[in-house]
DRENBA-515645 format. One line per 8 residues: number of its first residue (from 1); their letters; for each residue x, y negated, z negated of C-alpha. Coordinates in steps of 0.5 Angstrom, whole numbers. Layout:
REM DRENBA-515645
NUM	a	X:Y:Z ~ ... $
//
This chain:
REM DRENBA-515645
1	manfkitc	0:0:0 ~ 6:-5:-2 ~ 9:-3:5 ~ 3:-5:8 ~ 2:-12:5 ~ 9:-13:7 ~ 8:-11:14 ~ 2:-16:14 $
9	ivtavals	5:-22:11 ~ 11:-21:16 ~ 6:-20:22 ~ 2:-27:20 ~ 9:-31:19 ~ 11:-28:26 ~ 4:-30:29 ~ 5:-37:25 $
17	lslpalaq	11:-39:29 ~ 9:-37:36 ~ 1:-39:36 ~ 3:-47:35 ~ 7:-46:42 ~ 0:-45:45 ~ -4:-51:41 ~ 1:-56:41 $
25	qihvspaa	-1:-62:46 ~ 1:-68:50 ~ -4:-73:50 ~ -4:-78:56 ~ -10:-83:57 ~ -13:-86:61 ~ -10:-80:65 ~ -4:-76:67 $
33	evvegtal	-5:-78:74 ~ -5:-86:75 ~ -3:-91:79 ~ 4:-94:77 ~ 4:-100:73 ~ -3:-97:69 ~ -2:-98:62 ~ -2:-91:58 $
41	slrlselp	-2:-88:51 ~ 2:-82:50 ~ 1:-78:43 ~ 3:-71:41 ~ -1:-67:36 ~ -1:-60:33 ~ 7:-61:32 ~ 11:-57:26 $
49	pltsiriv	10:-63:21 ~ 16:-67:18 ~ 20:-64:24 ~ 25:-67:28 ~ 22:-67:35 ~ 26:-68:41 ~ 23:-71:47 ~ 26:-71:54 $
57	ssrlargm	23:-74:60 ~ 25:-72:67 ~ 24:-75:74 ~ 27:-76:81 ~ 28:-84:82 ~ 32:-88:87 ~ 39:-91:84 ~ 44:-94:89 $
65	gpqqphqa	42:-89:94 ~ 37:-83:95 ~ 32:-80:90 ~ 36:-77:85 ~ 35:-73:78 ~ 34:-78:72 ~ 33:-76:65 ~ 32:-79:58 $
73	qawftsna	31:-76:51 ~ 30:-79:44 ~ 29:-75:37 ~ 23:-77:33 ~ 20:-74:26 ~ 13:-72:27 ~ 8:-74:21 ~ 5:-70:16 $
81	ageldlaa	-1:-68:20 ~ 4:-66:26 ~ 3:-72:30 ~ 7:-77:34 ~ 5:-83:38 ~ 10:-86:42 ~ 7:-93:42 ~ 7:-94:35 $
89	qapdrgsy	13:-90:33 ~ 21:-91:34 ~ 26:-86:35 ~ 31:-84:30 ~ 36:-84:36 ~ 36:-83:43 ~ 36:-87:50 ~ 32:-93:47 $
97	sgadvrgl	31:-96:40 ~ 24:-99:38 ~ 17:-97:38 ~ 16:-97:46 ~ 11:-92:50 ~ 15:-94:56 ~ 22:-92:53 ~ 23:-85:56 $
105	fwsmqlta	21:-88:63 ~ 25:-94:63 ~ 31:-91:60 ~ 32:-85:64 ~ 39:-85:67 ~ 42:-81:73 ~ 44:-74:71 ~ 48:-69:73 $
113	psaalppl	46:-64:78 ~ 47:-58:73 ~ 43:-61:68 ~ 37:-57:66 ~ 31:-60:69 ~ 24:-58:70 ~ 21:-56:77 ~ 21:-63:80 $
121	dpkqqgev	18:-64:87 ~ 21:-68:92 ~ 15:-69:96 ~ 11:-71:90 ~ 13:-79:89 ~ 12:-81:82 ~ 12:-74:78 ~ 15:-75:71 $
129	wlqafage	16:-69:66 ~ 15:-70:59 ~ 18:-64:55 ~ 18:-63:47 ~ 23:-59:43 ~ 24:-57:36 ~ 31:-55:36 ~ 32:-51:43 $
137	rllvekkl	25:-48:43 ~ 21:-52:48 ~ 14:-53:44 ~ 10:-56:50 ~ 11:-60:57 ~ 7:-64:61 ~ 7:-67:68 ~ 5:-74:69 $
145	vlrpfape	4:-77:76 ~ 5:-85:77 ~ 3:-86:84 ~ 6:-91:88 ~ -1:-93:90 ~ -8:-91:90 ~ -10:-85:94 ~ -16:-89:97 $
153	vqsrpvad	-11:-94:100 ~ -9:-93:107 ~ -3:-96:110 ~ -2:-98:118 ~ 4:-101:122 ~ 2:-108:125 ~ 5:-108:132 ~ 5:-116:132 $
161	fpgarfcl	11:-116:127 ~ 16:-111:127 ~ 16:-106:121 ~ 10:-110:118 ~ 5:-105:114 ~ -3:-107:113 ~ -5:-104:107 ~ -12:-104:104 $
169	gpgahkrg	-17:-99:101 ~ -24:-97:104 ~ -30:-101:106 ~ -31:-106:111 ~ -33:-112:106 ~ -28:-118:106 ~ -23:-119:101 ~ -18:-123:98 $
177	aiivlggs	-11:-122:102 ~ -4:-122:100 ~ 3:-123:104 ~ 9:-120:101 ~ 16:-122:102 ~ 22:-118:100 ~ 28:-121:98 ~ 35:-120:101 $
185	eggsiaar	35:-113:102 ~ 31:-114:108 ~ 28:-109:112 ~ 21:-106:111 ~ 22:-104:103 ~ 17:-109:101 ~ 12:-107:106 ~ 13:-100:104 $
193	ttapllas	13:-100:97 ~ 10:-107:94 ~ 4:-108:99 ~ 1:-101:98 ~ 2:-102:91 ~ -2:-109:91 ~ -7:-106:95 ~ -9:-101:90 $
201	qgyavlgl	-12:-107:86 ~ -17:-108:91 ~ -14:-113:96 ~ -12:-113:103 ~ -4:-114:103 ~ 1:-115:109 ~ 8:-113:108 ~ 12:-118:112 $
209	pyyspptw	19:-116:114 ~ 23:-122:117 ~ 30:-120:116 ~ 34:-114:117 ~ 41:-113:116 ~ 46:-108:118 ~ 47:-103:111 ~ 52:-100:108 $
217	gaqgmepa	51:-92:108 ~ 54:-86:106 ~ 58:-86:113 ~ 60:-93:113 ~ 56:-99:116 ~ 49:-97:119 ~ 45:-101:124 ~ 39:-105:122 $
225	elpslpss	33:-102:121 ~ 29:-107:125 ~ 34:-109:130 ~ 29:-114:133 ~ 29:-118:127 ~ 34:-123:125 ~ 40:-119:122 ~ 43:-125:119 $
233	fadieler	40:-129:113 ~ 40:-136:117 ~ 35:-141:120 ~ 29:-136:118 ~ 23:-139:121 ~ 18:-141:116 ~ 13:-141:122 ~ 12:-133:121 $
241	lnqarewl	8:-134:115 ~ 3:-138:120 ~ 3:-133:125 ~ 1:-128:119 ~ -4:-132:117 ~ -7:-132:124 ~ -7:-125:124 ~ -10:-123:118 $
249	arqpevda	-16:-128:119 ~ -17:-123:125 ~ -18:-117:121 ~ -26:-116:119 ~ -24:-114:112 ~ -20:-121:110 ~ -23:-127:107 ~ -18:-132:111 $
257	eriavygv	-20:-137:105 ~ -17:-133:100 ~ -10:-131:102 ~ -4:-131:97 ~ 4:-131:98 ~ 8:-126:94 ~ 15:-127:94 ~ 21:-124:91 $
265	skgaefal	28:-127:90 ~ 30:-130:97 ~ 22:-128:99 ~ 20:-133:93 ~ 25:-138:96 ~ 21:-137:103 ~ 14:-137:100 ~ 15:-144:96 $
273	aaaarmdw	18:-147:102 ~ 12:-145:106 ~ 7:-147:101 ~ 10:-154:101 ~ 8:-154:108 ~ 2:-150:109 ~ -5:-152:106 ~ -8:-145:107 $
281	iravvayv	-4:-142:102 ~ -9:-140:96 ~ -4:-138:91 ~ 4:-136:90 ~ 7:-131:86 ~ 15:-133:86 ~ 19:-127:82 ~ 26:-130:81 $
289	psdvvweg	25:-136:85 ~ 29:-142:87 ~ 28:-149:87 ~ 32:-151:93 ~ 34:-148:100 ~ 40:-145:100 ~ 46:-144:105 ~ 45:-139:111 $
297	wgmgvpqa	50:-133:111 ~ 51:-126:114 ~ 55:-123:120 ~ 52:-127:125 ~ 55:-134:121 ~ 62:-134:122 ~ 63:-141:118 ~ 61:-143:111 $
305	dthssfaw	56:-149:111 ~ 54:-149:118 ~ 47:-146:117 ~ 41:-146:113 ~ 37:-140:110 ~ 30:-143:113 ~ 28:-147:119 ~ 21:-150:120 $
313	kgkplawq	19:-151:127 ~ 25:-150:130 ~ 29:-155:126 ~ 34:-152:120 ~ 32:-154:113 ~ 37:-158:109 ~ 41:-153:105 ~ 45:-153:98 $
321	pykgmaee	52:-150:100 ~ 55:-145:96 ~ 63:-146:93 ~ 67:-139:93 ~ 62:-134:96 ~ 68:-131:100 ~ 72:-130:94 ~ 66:-127:90 $
329	magfasgt	65:-122:95 ~ 72:-120:95 ~ 70:-116:89 ~ 66:-111:93 ~ 73:-109:96 ~ 77:-110:89 ~ 72:-106:85 ~ 71:-113:81 $
337	gvhirrpm	64:-114:79 ~ 60:-119:84 ~ 56:-124:81 ~ 53:-128:87 ~ 50:-133:82 ~ 57:-136:81 ~ 58:-139:88 ~ 51:-142:87 $
345	dqgrvahp	52:-145:81 ~ 59:-148:83 ~ 56:-150:89 ~ 51:-154:86 ~ 56:-157:81 ~ 61:-159:87 ~ 55:-162:92 ~ 50:-166:87 $
353	erlaaari	49:-170:93 ~ 46:-165:97 ~ 41:-163:92 ~ 36:-168:93 ~ 35:-166:101 ~ 36:-159:99 ~ 30:-159:94 ~ 24:-155:96 $
361	pvenyagp	18:-160:95 ~ 14:-156:91 ~ 9:-162:89 ~ 7:-162:96 ~ 3:-155:94 ~ -3:-156:90 ~ -5:-149:89 ~ -3:-145:83 $
369	llmiaggd	4:-142:82 ~ 6:-136:78 ~ 14:-136:77 ~ 17:-130:73 ~ 25:-131:72 ~ 30:-128:67 ~ 35:-132:63 ~ 41:-128:65 $
377	dqmwdsag	40:-127:72 ~ 47:-126:76 ~ 44:-127:83 ~ 42:-134:82 ~ 40:-138:76 ~ 32:-136:77 ~ 31:-139:70 ~ 34:-146:71 $
385	marnieas	31:-146:77 ~ 24:-144:75 ~ 24:-150:70 ~ 26:-155:75 ~ 20:-153:79 ~ 15:-153:73 ~ 17:-160:71 ~ 16:-163:77 $
393	rkalglpt	10:-160:78 ~ 7:-161:71 ~ 9:-168:71 ~ 3:-169:77 ~ -2:-164:73 ~ -1:-158:78 ~ -3:-151:76 ~ 4:-148:74 $
401	tsliypga	6:-142:70 ~ 13:-140:69 ~ 14:-133:65 ~ 22:-134:63 ~ 25:-128:59 ~ 31:-129:56 ~ 37:-124:57 ~ 33:-121:63 $
409	ghglsasg	36:-121:69 ~ 34:-121:77 ~ 31:-114:77 ~ 24:-116:74 ~ 19:-115:80 ~ 16:-108:77 ~ 12:-106:72 ~ 16:-103:66 $
417	wapttghn	15:-96:68 ~ 21:-94:72 ~ 28:-93:70 ~ 32:-100:69 ~ 39:-97:68 ~ 41:-98:75 ~ 41:-105:75 ~ 48:-106:74 $
425	lgpmklgg	52:-100:76 ~ 54:-102:83 ~ 59:-107:84 ~ 53:-112:85 ~ 51:-115:78 ~ 44:-117:77 ~ 45:-119:70 ~ 40:-117:64 $
433	spaldara	40:-110:60 ~ 35:-104:61 ~ 31:-105:55 ~ 30:-113:56 ~ 29:-112:64 ~ 24:-107:62 ~ 20:-111:57 ~ 20:-117:61 $
441	qadawpqm	17:-113:67 ~ 12:-110:62 ~ 10:-117:60 ~ 10:-120:66 ~ 6:-115:70 ~ -1:-115:67 ~ 0:-123:67 ~ 1:-123:75 $
449	laflhqyl	-5:-118:76 ~ -9:-123:72 ~ -7:-129:76 ~ -8:-126:83 ~ -15:-123:80 ~ -17:-130:78 ~ -15:-134:85 ~ -17:-128:90 $
457	akpmltse	-22:-124:87 ~ -28:-128:89 ~ -29:-134:93 ~ -28:-141:89 ~ -30:-148:90 ~ -24:-153:92 ~ -25:-156:85 ~ -24:-150:82 $
465	lsr	-17:-149:84 ~ -14:-154:80 ~ -16:-150:73 $
//
């Protein structure tokens, strides 16, 4: 009888150790498959109480090249009820610090191919695996999908503009539209990524490439993606935006009275220079903006200070020159970090007499403006330039909002759910830090969406635009 009782106890203990693996759960709300940027809550339950739990996140993400495996991990202590809430509880140690529901997402770093990985599917964009361990024992795992755009969004090429994409959801109703302008990376990247993501919010979106340089790849210099576009960032014609507006006005799903322009970096410079000259623009979102038109550059520009970045009706706009750009760019060959901001700051100091003419007359644009900038931006002083723009517009009572994040860098045009650890890994330095960039992204993203919704979601009276 005693042996029977001992056997029963041993069996019960064994069962108690094995059953929790079936009961433990990772709870994701509102769903485990959402559009990127959707706010999520992440909780774990039925864990061993008061136990060290290691959570590992894994995904394929782009660093400086094609998609590669990235991982993050953090150790937590489960509470007495066997629960963890990633929004409320800071890790004991790991890839990030402080309570942050996005921490295991933005803190992912490139991992070795030999690392233990869940079954990542390269065809499933935005797939993220979360795995919880007690010691080396896997307790529970869950796959999340942060979709790059909503499944109902359709994207089609636009014959009138090389590399352009027109993206919108179902329905024949008229809706507000957005023109997306990427930065100095050129090509169709913004058209293929940002345009469908914004279309997931219910807008008609035209991703509009305007520049396509040769790129540096694994085999050396590779030809431009879109050879019919300018290969140098010199004398880019602002009129292209008027042409885009005319094309959008012909689309039956577009309300031509509700068109915003969304620009990032050089695209923000483009957007602001255009808005100062085009009265049809309803609203402007300018990520890491410039307050001046800068000197043009590129392989087709043999001498410094001979071209503008932009032109208007065939005439180059006055520009602010750089100083020491060639010396700064030599860092690519020497292995020294390249901070493009330095020759820009030096150019402003060396040529103060050029600033007034090069300045973008942002007060000519009466509509609402949202700017997002980083205080440690090493591409250019987006925070200082945003403050200049804000001061000149607010002096005239023009609707202007600037979100300036101390310590953040140039890479802010995302939602805070993707890895930010690669921003300064290459020779080109964006500034900021992974944590501060991610927090800035996460704070700015919903405010940017609210801004667009306010001015594009429904027709508005002219008197409402200044609110």
